[in-house]
C-alpha positions as CSV (number, residue, x, y, z in Angstrom):
1,M,122.8,142.4,88.6
2,T,122.3,146.1,88.7
3,E,125.6,148.0,89.3
4,I,125.7,151.4,91.1
5,S,127.1,154.1,88.8
6,T,130.6,155.4,89.7
7,N,130.2,158.6,87.6
8,P,130.9,161.3,90.2
9,Q,129.1,164.0,88.2
10,S,125.6,162.4,88.1
11,D,123.3,160.1,90.1
12,P,122.0,156.8,88.7
13,A,119.1,158.7,87.0
14,G,121.5,161.1,85.3
15,T,120.7,164.1,87.4
16,P,123.6,166.6,87.8
17,L,125.0,166.6,91.3
18,S,126.0,169.5,93.5
19,S,129.6,170.2,94.3
20,N,129.2,168.5,97.7
21,E,127.7,165.4,96.1
22,A,130.4,165.3,93.4
23,T,133.2,165.4,96.0
24,G,131.7,162.6,98.2
25,S,130.3,164.8,100.9
26,M,126.7,165.0,101.9
27,N,124.7,168.3,101.7
28,S,123.7,170.1,104.9
29,S,120.3,168.5,105.0
30,Q,121.7,165.0,104.6
31,Q,124.3,165.7,107.3
32,L,121.6,166.8,109.7
33,Y,119.6,163.7,108.9
34,L,122.7,161.5,109.6
35,R,123.5,163.3,112.9
36,V,119.9,163.1,114.2
37,S,119.7,159.4,113.2
38,C,123.0,158.6,115.0
39,Q,121.9,160.5,118.0
40,H,118.6,158.6,118.1
41,I,120.4,155.3,118.0
42,D,122.6,156.5,120.8
43,D,119.5,157.4,122.8
44,L,118.2,153.9,122.4
45,L,121.4,152.3,123.5
46,E,121.4,154.6,126.6
47,G,117.9,153.1,127.4
48,I,119.4,149.6,127.3
49,E,122.1,150.7,129.8
50,E,119.4,152.1,132.1
51,I,117.5,148.8,132.0
52,L,120.7,146.9,133.0
53,Q,121.4,149.3,135.8
54,S,117.9,149.5,137.3
55,A,117.5,145.7,137.1
56,S,120.6,145.3,139.4
57,S,119.6,148.2,141.7
58,K,118.8,147.7,145.4
59,S,115.3,149.1,145.1
60,P,112.6,147.0,146.9
61,F,110.4,147.5,143.9
62,P,112.6,146.8,140.9
63,K,111.1,147.4,137.5
64,Y,112.9,144.6,135.7
65,I,113.9,141.1,136.6
66,L,117.6,140.4,136.3
67,D,117.6,137.4,134.0
68,L,121.1,137.9,132.7
69,S,124.3,136.7,134.2
70,P,127.2,139.2,135.0
71,A,129.1,137.7,132.0
72,Q,126.2,138.2,129.7
73,I,125.7,141.8,130.9
74,R,129.4,142.5,130.2
75,V,129.0,141.2,126.6
76,I,125.9,143.4,126.1
77,E,127.8,146.4,127.4
78,D,130.7,145.6,125.1
79,Y,128.3,145.5,122.1
80,I,126.9,148.9,123.1
81,R,130.4,150.3,123.4
82,R,131.3,149.1,119.9
83,L,128.1,150.5,118.4
84,R,128.8,153.9,120.0
85,T,132.4,153.9,118.7
86,Q,131.2,153.1,115.2
87,L,128.6,155.9,115.4
88,I,131.4,158.3,116.3
89,R,133.4,157.1,113.3
90,T,130.3,157.5,111.1
91,L,129.9,161.2,112.0
92,A,133.6,161.8,111.7
93,W,133.4,160.4,108.2
94,Q,131.3,163.5,107.3
95,H,133.1,165.8,109.7
96,I,129.9,166.3,111.8
97,D,130.3,167.6,115.4
98,I,128.8,165.3,118.1
99,P,126.0,167.0,120.1
100,A,125.6,166.3,123.8
101,P,122.8,163.7,124.6
102,T,119.6,165.3,126.0
103,I,116.8,162.7,126.2
104,P,117.1,159.6,128.5
105,A,115.9,156.3,127.2
106,T,113.4,154.1,129.2
107,R,112.4,151.2,127.1
108,A,113.2,147.4,127.3
109,I,116.3,146.0,125.6
110,I,114.6,144.1,122.9
111,A,112.3,147.0,122.0
112,R,115.3,149.2,121.9
113,T,117.2,147.0,119.6
114,T,114.1,146.9,117.4
115,F,114.0,150.6,117.2
116,V,117.7,150.7,116.4
117,D,117.0,148.5,113.4
118,I,114.2,150.8,112.4
119,A,116.5,153.8,112.7
120,L,119.1,152.1,110.6
121,D,116.5,151.4,107.9
122,E,115.9,155.1,107.7
123,L,119.5,155.7,106.9
124,R,119.4,153.7,103.7
125,P,120.3,155.6,100.6
126,S,116.8,155.2,99.2
127,T,115.3,156.8,102.3
128,M,118.1,159.4,102.5
129,R,117.2,160.7,99.0
130,G,114.3,162.5,100.6
131,S,116.8,165.0,101.8
132,G,118.3,165.3,98.3
133,S,120.1,163.1,95.7
134,V,122.8,160.9,97.2
135,A,126.0,160.7,95.2
136,P,126.6,157.1,93.9
137,E,129.9,156.7,95.7
138,V,128.3,158.1,98.9
139,A,125.4,155.8,98.5
140,L,127.6,152.7,98.4
141,E,129.6,153.8,101.5
142,L,126.4,154.8,103.2
143,T,125.1,151.3,102.6
144,G,128.3,150.0,104.1
145,V,127.8,152.3,107.2
146,V,124.3,151.0,107.7
147,R,125.4,147.4,107.3
148,E,128.3,147.9,109.8
149,L,126.0,149.3,112.4
150,R,123.3,146.7,111.7
151,A,125.8,143.9,112.1
152,L,126.6,145.1,115.6
153,S,123.0,145.7,116.4
154,E,122.1,142.2,115.2
155,G,125.0,140.7,117.1
156,L,123.6,142.3,120.3
157,S,120.0,141.0,119.4
158,S,121.3,137.6,118.5
159,Y,123.2,137.3,121.7
160,I,120.1,138.2,123.8
161,Y,117.8,135.9,121.8
162,Q,120.1,132.9,121.9
163,G,119.9,132.6,125.6
164,Q,121.7,129.4,126.7
165,N,123.1,128.9,123.3
166,S,125.1,132.2,123.7
167,N,127.0,130.5,126.5
168,L,130.0,129.2,124.7
169,K,131.4,127.7,127.9
170,V,128.5,125.2,128.1
171,R,129.0,124.3,124.4
172,F,132.7,123.8,125.0
173,D,131.9,121.4,127.8
174,H,129.6,119.4,125.5
175,L,132.3,119.2,122.9
176,E,135.0,118.1,125.4
177,A,132.6,115.4,126.5
178,A,132.4,114.2,122.9
179,G,136.2,114.0,122.7
180,H,137.0,117.3,120.9
181,E,140.1,119.4,121.9
182,V,138.7,122.8,122.6
183,Q,141.1,124.2,125.2
184,L,142.5,126.9,122.9
185,L,139.0,127.8,121.8
186,R,138.0,128.2,125.4
187,M,141.1,130.3,126.2
188,V,140.5,132.7,123.3
189,E,136.8,133.1,124.3
190,E,137.7,133.8,127.9
191,I,140.3,136.4,127.1
192,A,138.2,138.1,124.4
193,T,135.2,138.3,126.7
194,R,137.2,139.6,129.6
195,H,138.6,142.5,127.5
196,G,135.3,143.4,125.7
197,M,136.4,142.1,122.3
198,V,133.0,141.2,120.9
199,E,134.4,141.3,117.4
200,F,135.8,137.8,118.0
201,R,132.4,136.3,119.0
202,P,131.0,135.6,115.6
203,R,134.0,133.5,114.5
204,L,134.1,131.8,117.9
205,D,130.5,130.9,117.5
206,G,131.0,129.8,113.9
207,L,134.0,127.5,114.8
208,T,132.1,126.0,117.7
209,S,129.1,125.3,115.4
210,R,131.5,123.7,112.9
211,L,132.7,121.3,115.6
212,E,129.2,120.6,116.7
213,D,128.2,119.6,113.1
214,N,129.5,116.1,113.3
215,N,127.8,114.7,110.2
216,F,129.6,112.7,107.5
217,E,127.3,112.5,104.4
218,V,127.6,109.3,102.3
219,A,125.5,109.4,99.1
220,L,124.5,106.3,97.1
221,F,124.3,106.6,93.3
222,G,123.2,103.9,90.9
223,R,120.8,102.8,88.2
224,V,117.2,102.0,88.9
225,S,117.0,98.4,90.4
226,S,120.7,98.5,91.4
227,G,119.6,97.6,94.9
228,K,120.3,100.8,96.7
229,S,117.2,100.8,98.9
230,S,117.6,97.1,99.8
231,L,121.2,97.7,100.7
232,L,120.5,100.7,102.9
233,N,117.7,98.8,104.7
234,R,120.0,95.9,105.4
235,L,122.9,98.2,106.5
236,L,120.6,100.0,109.0
237,G,118.7,96.9,110.2
238,H,115.3,98.6,109.4
239,D,113.0,98.1,106.5
240,L,112.2,101.8,105.9
241,L,112.8,102.5,102.2
242,P,110.4,101.2,99.5
243,V,111.9,98.3,97.6
244,G,111.1,96.9,94.2
245,I,109.6,100.1,92.8
246,N,111.2,103.0,91.0
247,P,112.0,106.1,93.0
248,I,110.7,109.5,91.8
249,T,112.9,112.1,90.1
250,A,115.4,114.2,92.2
251,V,114.3,113.5,95.7
252,P,117.3,112.4,97.7
253,T,116.3,110.7,100.9
254,R,118.5,111.4,104.0
255,L,118.8,108.8,106.7
256,Q,120.3,110.1,109.9
257,Y,120.3,109.1,113.5
258,G,117.4,109.7,115.8
259,P,116.1,108.1,119.1
260,A,113.0,106.8,117.2
261,V,111.9,106.3,113.6
262,K,110.6,109.6,112.3
263,A,109.9,110.5,108.6
264,V,109.7,114.2,107.5
265,V,109.0,115.4,104.0
266,T,109.6,119.0,102.6
267,F,107.5,120.1,99.7
268,G,108.5,122.6,96.9
269,T,106.5,125.3,98.6
270,G,108.8,125.1,101.7
271,S,106.2,123.5,104.0
272,E,107.5,120.6,106.1
273,H,105.4,117.7,107.4
274,E,106.0,114.6,109.6
275,V,104.4,111.6,107.9
276,S,104.0,107.9,108.6
277,I,106.5,105.4,107.0
278,Q,103.7,104.2,104.6
279,E,103.0,107.8,103.6
280,F,106.7,108.4,103.2
281,A,107.0,105.3,100.9
282,D,104.2,106.6,98.7
283,L,105.6,110.1,98.5
284,V,109.1,108.9,97.4
285,S,108.0,106.2,94.9
286,E,106.8,106.5,91.4
287,R,103.9,104.2,92.2
288,G,102.6,106.5,95.0
289,N,103.6,109.9,93.5
290,P,103.9,109.5,89.7
291,G,105.9,112.2,88.1
292,N,106.4,113.8,91.5
293,Q,103.0,115.5,91.1
294,K,103.0,116.3,94.8
295,N,106.2,118.4,94.4
296,V,108.4,116.7,97.0
297,A,111.6,118.6,97.4
298,R,113.4,116.8,100.3
299,A,112.8,113.7,102.4
300,M,114.4,112.6,105.7
301,I,114.1,109.6,108.0
302,Q,115.5,109.5,111.5
303,V,116.7,105.9,112.4
304,P,117.8,104.6,115.8
305,S,120.7,102.7,114.2
306,D,124.1,102.4,115.9
307,R,125.7,102.8,112.5
308,L,124.3,106.3,112.2
309,S,124.9,107.3,115.9
310,E,128.5,107.9,115.0
311,G,127.4,110.9,112.9
312,I,127.2,109.2,109.5
313,V,124.3,110.3,107.3
314,L,123.3,108.1,104.4
315,V,121.6,109.6,101.3
316,D,119.6,107.5,98.9
317,T,119.6,109.3,95.6
318,P,117.2,108.6,92.7
319,G,118.2,106.0,90.2
320,L,119.9,107.2,87.1
321,G,119.0,104.8,84.3
322,S,115.4,105.4,83.3
323,L,115.5,109.0,84.4
324,A,117.5,110.0,81.3
325,K,119.7,113.1,81.3
326,R,117.5,115.3,83.4
327,G,117.3,112.7,86.2
328,A,121.0,112.3,86.2
329,A,121.7,116.0,86.3
330,E,119.3,116.6,89.2
331,T,120.6,113.6,91.1
332,L,124.2,114.9,90.7
333,A,123.1,118.4,91.8
334,Y,123.2,116.9,95.3
335,L,127.0,116.6,95.1
336,P,127.9,119.9,97.0
337,S,126.6,118.3,100.2
338,C,128.4,115.0,99.7
339,D,131.5,113.8,101.6
340,L,131.7,110.3,100.0
341,A,130.0,108.9,97.0
342,L,129.1,105.2,96.6
343,V,128.2,104.1,93.1
344,L,126.3,100.8,93.0
345,V,126.7,98.5,90.0
346,D,124.8,95.2,89.6
347,A,127.4,92.4,90.0
348,G,125.8,90.6,87.0
349,S,126.6,93.5,84.7
350,T,129.4,95.8,83.7
351,L,130.0,99.5,83.9
352,N,128.0,101.4,81.3
353,E,128.3,105.0,80.0
354,E,126.0,106.3,82.8
355,D,128.1,104.7,85.5
356,V,131.4,106.0,84.1
357,G,129.8,109.5,83.5
358,T,128.6,109.6,87.1
359,L,132.0,108.7,88.5
360,R,133.6,111.3,86.2
361,I,131.4,114.1,87.5
362,I,131.9,113.0,91.1
363,E,135.7,113.1,90.5
364,E,135.5,116.5,88.9
365,A,133.6,117.7,92.0
366,G,136.5,116.6,94.2
367,I,134.5,114.0,96.1
368,P,136.1,110.6,96.9
369,S,134.2,107.6,95.5
370,L,133.9,103.9,95.9
371,V,132.2,101.3,93.6
372,L,130.0,98.6,95.2
373,L,129.0,95.5,93.4
374,S,125.5,94.8,94.6
375,K,123.7,91.4,94.5
376,S,127.1,89.8,94.9
377,D,125.4,86.7,96.4
378,L,124.3,85.7,92.9
379,L,127.8,85.0,91.8
380,S,130.2,82.2,92.8
381,E,133.4,83.2,94.6
382,S,135.5,82.8,91.4
383,D,133.0,84.7,89.3
384,L,132.9,87.5,91.9
385,E,136.7,87.8,91.9
386,H,136.6,88.0,88.1
387,A,133.9,90.7,88.2
388,V,135.8,92.9,90.7
389,S,139.0,92.6,88.7
390,Y,137.2,93.3,85.4
391,I,135.5,96.5,86.7
392,Q,138.7,97.7,88.3
393,E,140.4,97.4,84.9
394,Q,137.4,99.3,83.3
395,L,137.8,102.1,85.8
396,R,141.6,102.4,85.1
397,R,140.9,102.5,81.3
398,E,138.1,105.0,81.4
399,L,139.1,107.3,84.3
400,H,142.8,106.6,84.4
401,R,142.9,106.0,88.2
402,D,142.3,103.3,90.7
403,I,138.9,103.2,92.5
404,A,138.2,100.7,95.2
405,V,135.6,98.1,94.3
406,H,133.7,96.1,97.0
407,A,131.4,93.2,96.7
408,V,128.2,93.6,98.9
409,S,124.8,92.1,99.2
410,A,121.5,92.8,101.0
411,M,120.8,89.2,101.5
412,P,120.9,87.9,105.2
413,G,123.2,85.1,104.3
414,S,125.8,87.6,102.9
415,A,125.7,90.1,105.8
416,A,129.4,89.6,106.5
417,L,130.2,91.4,103.2
418,L,128.2,94.4,104.2
419,D,129.6,94.4,107.8
420,Q,133.2,94.1,106.4
421,F,132.6,97.1,104.0
422,F,131.2,99.3,106.9
423,Q,134.1,98.5,109.2
424,Q,136.8,98.8,106.6
425,E,135.7,101.7,104.6
426,L,132.8,103.8,106.1
427,L,133.8,104.0,109.7
428,P,137.5,104.8,109.2
429,R,136.6,107.5,106.6
430,F,134.1,109.0,109.0
431,Q,136.8,109.1,111.7
432,Q,139.3,110.6,109.3
433,A,136.7,113.2,108.2
434,R,136.1,114.2,111.9
435,R,139.9,114.4,112.4
436,L,140.3,116.7,109.3
437,R,137.3,118.8,110.5
438,D,138.9,119.2,113.9
439,E,142.3,120.0,112.3
440,S,140.7,122.7,110.1
441,V,139.0,124.3,113.1
442,S,142.3,124.1,115.1
443,R,144.1,126.0,112.3
444,K,141.5,128.7,112.3
445,V,141.5,129.0,116.1
446,E,145.3,129.3,115.9
447,L,144.9,132.2,113.6
448,L,142.4,133.7,116.0
449,R,145.0,133.3,118.8
450,H,147.5,135.3,116.7
451,A,144.8,138.0,116.0
452,L,144.0,138.2,119.7
453,I,147.7,138.6,120.5
454,S,148.0,141.4,118.0
455,T,145.0,143.2,119.4
456,L,146.2,142.9,123.0
457,R,149.6,144.2,122.1
458,S,148.0,147.2,120.3
459,R,145.9,148.0,123.4
460,I,148.8,147.7,125.8
461,T,151.0,149.9,123.6
462,R,148.3,152.5,123.2
463,Q,147.5,152.6,126.9
464,E,151.2,152.8,128.0
465,R,152.5,155.2,125.3
466,H,149.3,156.7,123.9
467,D,150.5,155.8,120.4
468,V,148.3,156.6,117.5
469,S,149.0,155.1,114.0
470,N,148.8,157.0,110.7
471,T,145.1,158.0,110.7
472,G,145.2,158.6,106.9
473,D,146.1,155.0,106.0
474,L,143.7,153.7,108.6
475,S,140.9,155.9,107.2
476,K,141.5,154.4,103.8
477,Q,141.3,150.9,105.2
478,E,138.1,151.8,107.1
479,A,136.6,153.2,103.9
480,A,137.5,149.9,102.1
481,L,135.6,148.0,104.8
482,R,132.6,150.3,104.3
483,D,132.8,149.7,100.6
484,I,133.0,145.9,101.1
485,T,130.1,145.9,103.5
486,G,128.1,148.1,101.2
487,R,128.5,145.9,98.2
488,V,127.4,142.8,100.2
489,G,124.6,144.8,101.7
490,V,123.1,145.7,98.3
491,L,123.3,142.0,97.1
492,A,120.1,141.0,98.7
493,A,118.1,143.7,96.9
494,S,119.7,142.7,93.6
495,L,118.9,139.1,94.1
496,D,115.3,139.9,95.0
497,R,114.9,141.6,91.7
498,Q,116.3,138.7,89.8
499,V,114.1,136.2,91.7
500,N,111.1,138.3,90.7
501,E,112.2,138.1,87.1
502,I,112.3,134.3,87.4
503,R,108.8,134.4,88.8
504,G,107.5,135.8,85.6
505,A,109.8,134.0,83.2
506,A,107.3,131.5,81.8
507,D,107.1,133.2,78.4
508,S,110.8,133.6,77.9
509,V,111.3,129.9,79.0
510,L,108.8,128.7,76.4
511,T,110.4,130.8,73.7
512,Q,113.9,129.3,74.5
513,V,112.4,125.8,74.5
514,A,110.7,126.4,71.2
515,D,114.0,127.6,69.7
516,E,115.9,124.6,71.0
517,A,113.1,122.1,70.0
518,T,113.0,123.5,66.5
519,N,116.8,123.2,66.1
520,A,116.7,119.7,67.5
521,L,113.9,118.6,65.0
522,R,115.7,120.2,62.1
523,Q,119.0,118.4,62.9
524,T,117.3,115.0,63.2
525,N,114.8,115.4,60.4
526,Q,112.0,114.3,62.7
527,N,108.5,115.7,63.3
528,T,108.0,114.6,66.9
529,L,109.7,115.8,70.0
530,Q,109.6,113.3,72.9
531,S,108.2,114.1,76.3
532,M,111.5,113.4,78.1
533,D,113.5,115.6,75.7
534,L,111.0,118.4,76.2
535,S,111.2,118.1,80.0
536,E,115.0,118.3,79.8
537,M,114.7,121.4,77.6
538,L,112.4,123.1,80.1
539,H,114.7,122.5,83.0
540,T,117.7,123.7,80.9
541,A,115.8,126.9,80.1
542,V,114.9,127.5,83.7
543,S,118.5,126.8,84.7
544,S,119.7,129.5,82.3
545,Q,117.4,131.9,84.0
546,I,118.8,131.1,87.4
547,E,122.5,131.1,86.4
548,P,123.0,134.9,86.4
549,L,121.6,135.0,89.9
550,T,123.9,132.3,91.3
551,T,126.9,133.8,89.3
552,A,126.2,137.3,90.8
553,A,126.0,135.8,94.3
554,R,129.3,134.0,93.9
555,E,131.1,136.9,92.3
556,V,130.0,139.4,95.0
557,G,131.2,136.9,97.7
558,K,134.5,136.3,96.0
559,D,135.1,140.0,95.5
560,A,134.3,140.7,99.2
561,I,136.7,138.0,100.4
562,S,139.5,139.2,98.1
563,R,139.1,142.8,99.3
564,L,139.0,141.7,103.0
565,R,142.2,139.8,102.5
566,N,143.8,143.0,101.1
567,V,142.7,145.0,104.2
568,A,144.0,142.2,106.4
569,Q,147.4,142.3,104.6
570,D,147.6,146.1,105.2
571,L,146.9,145.6,108.9
572,G,149.3,142.7,109.2
573,R,146.4,140.3,110.2
574,V,146.8,136.6,109.8
575,D,143.1,135.7,110.3
576,V,141.6,136.0,106.8
577,P,138.5,134.5,105.1
578,D,138.8,131.7,102.6
579,E,136.8,131.1,99.4
580,K,136.0,127.6,100.8
581,D,133.9,129.4,103.4
582,L,131.9,130.9,100.5
583,D,131.4,127.5,98.9
584,S,129.8,126.1,102.0
585,L,127.2,129.0,101.8
586,L,126.1,127.9,98.3
587,R,125.3,124.3,99.3
588,D,121.8,122.9,99.0
589,M,120.4,125.5,96.6
590,P,116.8,124.4,95.8
591,R,116.3,122.8,92.3
592,F,113.5,123.5,90.0
593,E,111.1,120.6,89.5
594,I,108.0,120.5,87.3
595,A,105.3,118.2,88.6
596,T,104.1,116.7,85.3
597,L,106.0,115.8,82.2
598,P,104.8,117.5,79.0
599,N,103.2,115.4,76.3
600,D,105.1,114.6,73.0
601,I,104.8,117.4,70.4
602,D,104.1,116.4,66.8
603,V,104.6,119.2,64.3
604,G,103.3,117.1,61.5
605,L,103.1,118.8,58.1
606,W,104.1,122.2,59.7
607,A,107.7,121.0,59.3
608,A,107.5,121.5,55.6
609,F,106.6,125.2,55.9
610,G,110.0,126.4,57.1
611,T,111.8,127.1,60.4
612,V,109.9,130.2,61.4
613,I,106.4,128.7,61.0
614,M,107.6,125.4,62.6
615,R,108.9,127.3,65.6
616,A,105.7,129.3,65.9
617,Q,103.7,126.1,65.9
618,I,105.9,124.5,68.6
619,R,105.6,127.6,70.7
620,K,101.8,127.6,70.3
621,K,101.6,123.9,71.3
622,L,103.9,124.4,74.3
623,H,101.9,127.4,75.5
624,R,98.7,125.5,75.3
625,A,100.0,122.4,77.0
626,T,102.4,123.7,79.7
627,Y,102.1,127.5,80.2
628,A,99.6,127.4,83.1
629,L,101.5,124.6,84.9
630,L,105.0,126.2,84.2
631,K,103.8,129.6,85.5
632,H,102.5,128.0,88.7
633,E,105.7,126.0,89.2
634,L,107.9,129.0,88.6
635,E,105.9,131.0,91.2
636,D,106.3,128.3,93.8
637,Y,109.9,127.8,92.9
638,S,110.7,131.5,93.0
639,H,109.3,131.6,96.6
640,V,111.5,128.8,97.7
641,L,114.5,130.3,95.9
642,W,113.8,133.7,97.5
643,Q,113.9,132.1,100.9
644,W,117.2,130.4,100.1
645,M,118.7,133.5,98.6
646,R,117.7,135.5,101.7
647,Q,119.4,132.9,103.9
648,F,122.5,133.0,101.6
649,S,122.7,136.8,101.8
650,Q,122.4,136.8,105.5
651,R,125.0,134.1,105.9
652,L,127.4,135.9,103.6
653,E,126.9,139.1,105.5
654,L,127.6,137.3,108.7
655,L,130.8,135.7,107.2
656,I,132.1,139.1,105.9
657,S,131.2,141.0,109.1
658,S,132.8,138.3,111.3
659,Y,136.2,139.3,109.8
660,A,135.5,143.0,108.9
661,D,134.3,143.7,112.4
662,G,137.6,142.4,113.8
663,Y,139.6,144.5,111.3
664,R,137.5,147.6,112.1
665,A,138.0,147.1,115.8
666,E,141.8,147.1,115.3
667,I,141.6,150.2,113.2
668,Q,139.8,151.9,116.1
669,E,142.5,150.7,118.5
670,L,145.3,151.9,116.2
671,S,143.7,155.3,115.7
672,G,143.1,155.8,119.4
673,H,139.3,156.0,119.0
674,S,138.4,152.9,121.0
675,S,136.8,153.7,124.4
676,A,137.5,150.2,125.8
677,E,139.2,150.2,129.2
678,S,140.9,147.1,130.5
679,D,143.2,146.2,133.4
680,I,146.6,146.6,131.7
681,T,148.1,144.1,134.2
682,K,145.6,141.5,133.3
683,M,146.0,142.2,129.6
684,K,149.7,141.5,129.9
685,Q,149.0,138.3,131.8
686,D,146.6,137.1,129.2
687,L,149.0,138.1,126.4
688,E,151.7,135.9,128.1
689,L,149.2,133.0,128.3
690,L,148.4,133.2,124.6
691,Q,152.1,133.4,123.7
692,Q,153.0,130.5,125.9
693,W,150.3,128.2,124.5
694,T,152.6,126.4,122.1
695,D,155.8,126.5,124.3
696,S,157.3,123.1,124.6
697,G,157.1,121.3,127.9
698,R,153.9,123.0,129.0
699,D,150.6,121.2,129.3
700,P,148.0,123.2,127.3
701,K,145.3,122.4,130.0
702,E,147.6,123.7,132.7
703,I,147.9,127.0,130.8
704,A,144.2,127.1,130.2
705,Q,143.5,126.7,133.9
706,Q,145.5,129.9,134.6
707,I,142.8,132.0,132.7
708,G,140.7,132.3,135.9
709,A,143.6,133.1,138.1
């Protein structure tokens, strides 16, 4: 990842800087550019206000149809106010006087927000350099300024585009109907909206989405022919998964609830297609898709099964046994999305190294696991008891802990075993997961309640006493937020460069594989490298190309969260981000998959000519056999990876801005720069409601009902 130089005496190219640049100030041309751009953005916002006003006018020939509710108009106006306040702070950062507006705006809201985004693009350091070199430290802060403004602009655009989904009240009603406790969430939203605190909306939306995501993912792991597909078919009461044939490598199949059977397949290129069940069976089987030549990345079936209607999602992972190390690694790459792992073992056999290794990796990932003895109907009752006891003892000896072992069978005559397992293990765990999810959201909403209390107190104090906090300290905290936002903002461009490098990495991958293959043959004194070993080396080499990219993404996210927590501590805020929030963003990263396994490589007599010649021959054979295919697969994979990285960058920016915007709003309040005006009497009433929420003897619903009073 390319880092921006912090040398105050030169730009990244080494060009000496002027005195203004060296001290962190823009030159006069850059300041003029910044002022004109900010004024242009303000003109566009003014046009949006005119649209709202003319749409609600009493003219018999109105120009616009009022398709927004009064509450939605209020939220839009609050976003505009916040954008303007931040523009003022941006100009104050460079000590630029604010000119009076001169040109009225007349365009539609969506067009205006689009032009706002265009104007923000023109403020990027790369564009600003047209007015002279931008000092490195200014460039980073300028990136932060642009991202701050863009976050507010995108929040406004998102609110408009979401339509009904932006109505949190409707979503709260749906959650309450599903049995969730959302009264405090509703109260926080009502009060924040009433007082124009749009900075709370991103986290309110995120917490609501978290409650709406009611899935509990259960992944089945096991060797080929362990009976996973048969067991899943029996559990759901539908014969959907192919049975009796080997699954292909690394294509987990998700089974989730749907009103009717529906199969969807996603390919490595990112395209998604609905297919028939027969086509689906061909695509996820070795018989119909040998070596995954059709490059299937994900597979999903919707099933109208009562056992899935609770929110349980079952995932049939590829078999481990015959897929060797690469298959196991790619199967276990699914783990970040897994809530519970079921490892199937044939009741007629014992645990082997692969089973124990799978359970060990699952344990290291912090995921609870159970062991299922499949085909238990083949054993007598006494033999089955002995098998369960023996495997439990194996697990204690190998893993030093107790893991529950359950006997199950896919045979109709043994349906009671499967029913008992579902009722005793899966359903209670799902209910517990939902409870834990609700409790997690409740804790975060409670933190929001305290943050809202703090904000209301600050506003009341400022309006009553006109208090202004130490602006020097607040400026440092605001600069820190700009720096955080700037570092996250440049992440996407850095990741783009690294993805482009992966696109053209075929030569370096083959060189790495040739080195590894040569060392392997020298150590074993063999002349032939097997196809499966070569395939594993190829995937390992590609993984080494990807690792710096994922490491950079994680480190930037961790650093941003750590810095945000420091700002929150300085402000006395209790609502802070957690690194677990970052982990959730890194889920489901696409895996590299090469469609065809390479052929064995036989170096023959070349092994006698020394390591250098042997390596050159292996490199030559690899290039001839796999270069064209590898180059094509890397190009396809880099496209999918680019899409995923873009989504990750956007989600990380949203996570960071959802907290930073709240801290920024408090800084504006404390420094007396906020232009928000609220009924101070109503603010005091709302503050009292929030403070009384946890008072003993009061019904939370009764308190919530007072919001509209």
